[in-house]
C-alpha positions as CSV (number, residue, x, y, z in Angstrom):
1,X,110.4,-58.9,-250.9
2,X,108.6,-55.9,-249.2
3,X,111.7,-53.5,-250.0
4,X,111.4,-54.9,-253.5
5,X,107.9,-54.1,-254.0
6,X,108.5,-50.5,-251.9
7,X,111.3,-50.0,-254.5
8,X,109.5,-50.6,-257.4
9,X,106.3,-48.5,-256.0
10,X,108.4,-45.5,-255.6
11,X,109.9,-46.1,-259.1
12,X,106.4,-46.5,-260.2
13,X,105.1,-42.9,-258.6
14,X,108.5,-41.2,-259.5
15,X,108.1,-41.9,-263.6
16,X,104.6,-41.2,-263.0
17,X,103.5,-44.2,-264.6
18,X,100.2,-45.0,-262.8
19,X,99.5,-48.0,-260.6
20,X,96.1,-48.8,-262.0
21,X,97.6,-50.6,-264.9
22,X,98.1,-54.2,-265.0
23,X,101.5,-55.0,-264.8
24,X,102.9,-55.8,-268.2
25,X,100.7,-53.6,-270.0
26,X,102.3,-51.1,-272.2
27,X,101.2,-48.1,-271.9
28,X,101.9,-44.5,-273.5
29,X,103.7,-42.4,-271.5
30,X,104.5,-38.2,-271.2
31,X,108.4,-37.4,-273.3
32,X,108.7,-34.2,-270.8
33,X,108.5,-36.6,-267.7
34,X,112.3,-35.9,-266.2
35,X,112.3,-39.5,-265.7
36,X,111.9,-40.7,-269.5
37,X,113.7,-37.6,-270.6
38,X,116.7,-39.6,-268.8
39,X,116.0,-42.3,-270.4
40,X,115.8,-41.9,-274.0
41,X,119.0,-39.3,-273.5
42,X,120.4,-42.8,-272.1
43,X,119.4,-44.4,-275.5
44,X,120.8,-41.7,-277.5
45,X,123.9,-41.8,-275.7
46,X,124.5,-45.4,-275.5
47,X,123.3,-45.2,-279.4
48,X,126.4,-42.6,-279.8
49,X,128.9,-44.7,-278.1
50,X,128.6,-47.3,-280.9
51,X,128.7,-45.8,-283.9
52,X,131.9,-43.5,-284.4
53,X,131.9,-41.8,-287.0
54,X,129.0,-39.0,-286.5
55,X,127.1,-37.7,-283.7
56,X,123.3,-38.4,-283.5
57,X,120.2,-36.0,-282.2
58,X,116.5,-36.9,-282.0
59,X,114.8,-34.8,-284.0
60,X,111.5,-36.0,-283.3
61,X,109.8,-38.1,-280.6
62,X,107.7,-40.6,-282.7
63,X,106.0,-42.5,-279.7
64,X,107.2,-43.5,-276.5
65,X,105.7,-46.1,-274.1
66,X,106.8,-47.7,-271.0
67,X,106.0,-51.2,-268.9
68,X,106.4,-52.6,-265.5
69,X,108.0,-55.9,-266.0
70,X,110.5,-56.2,-262.6
71,X,111.3,-52.7,-263.5
72,X,110.2,-49.9,-265.8
73,X,110.8,-51.1,-270.3
74,X,111.0,-47.6,-271.9
75,X,110.4,-48.5,-275.7
76,X,111.1,-44.9,-278.2
77,X,110.3,-44.8,-281.5
78,X,112.5,-42.0,-282.6
79,X,113.6,-39.9,-285.9
80,X,116.9,-39.4,-285.6
81,X,119.7,-37.0,-287.2
82,X,123.2,-37.1,-288.0
83,X,124.2,-34.0,-286.2
84,X,127.4,-34.0,-289.1
85,X,129.4,-33.8,-286.0
86,X,132.3,-36.3,-285.1
87,X,132.9,-37.5,-281.8
88,X,136.2,-36.3,-280.4
89,X,137.6,-33.9,-278.1
90,X,137.3,-31.0,-280.5
91,X,134.0,-32.3,-281.5
92,X,134.8,-31.5,-286.0
93,X,131.7,-30.7,-287.8
94,X,130.9,-31.0,-291.4
95,X,130.3,-27.7,-292.9
96,X,127.2,-29.2,-295.2
97,X,124.8,-32.2,-293.7
98,X,121.8,-31.2,-295.6
99,X,122.4,-35.0,-297.9
100,X,122.5,-36.8,-294.6
101,X,119.5,-38.6,-294.5
102,X,117.3,-39.1,-291.1
103,X,117.2,-42.3,-289.6
104,X,114.2,-43.5,-287.9
105,X,115.0,-45.9,-284.9
106,X,113.8,-48.2,-281.7
107,X,115.5,-48.1,-279.2
108,X,114.7,-49.9,-275.6
109,X,115.8,-48.8,-272.4
110,X,115.2,-51.4,-269.0
111,X,115.3,-49.4,-265.4
112,X,115.6,-51.2,-262.3
113,X,116.9,-48.4,-260.3
114,X,117.4,-50.8,-257.0
115,X,120.1,-53.3,-258.9
116,X,122.1,-50.5,-260.2
117,X,122.3,-48.3,-263.8
118,X,119.5,-48.9,-266.3
119,X,120.2,-51.2,-269.3
120,X,120.0,-50.5,-273.1
121,X,118.4,-53.2,-274.5
122,X,117.7,-52.9,-278.1
123,X,118.6,-50.0,-281.2
124,X,117.2,-50.7,-284.4
125,X,117.3,-48.2,-287.1
126,X,116.2,-47.7,-290.2
127,X,116.3,-44.9,-293.3
């Protein structure tokens, strides 16, 4: 129990989440924090692994929050754009992708560093 609590406190300190927030409370977070960037990059990489036509990139972070729930649940609402590049060793790119519409995506990443790598929990995208 001590090590679990200690690991959670260290995770909160590293993630820049204030321990004055109540457990379960959803808090806005700084998207420039290294841990938050890592969580978002993980979500985008996982999303791109599931899509085999084009590679998507984040154009804008609309909202980013975290919630302490036996770890940290990161939630992102982002505007994504199709890069026009296809996933391949040569990364073949279309010359004109101006007609490709952006998506708004909601991602959830659950981080429990003491149990292993993060988990991609949810992705919902719409035009």
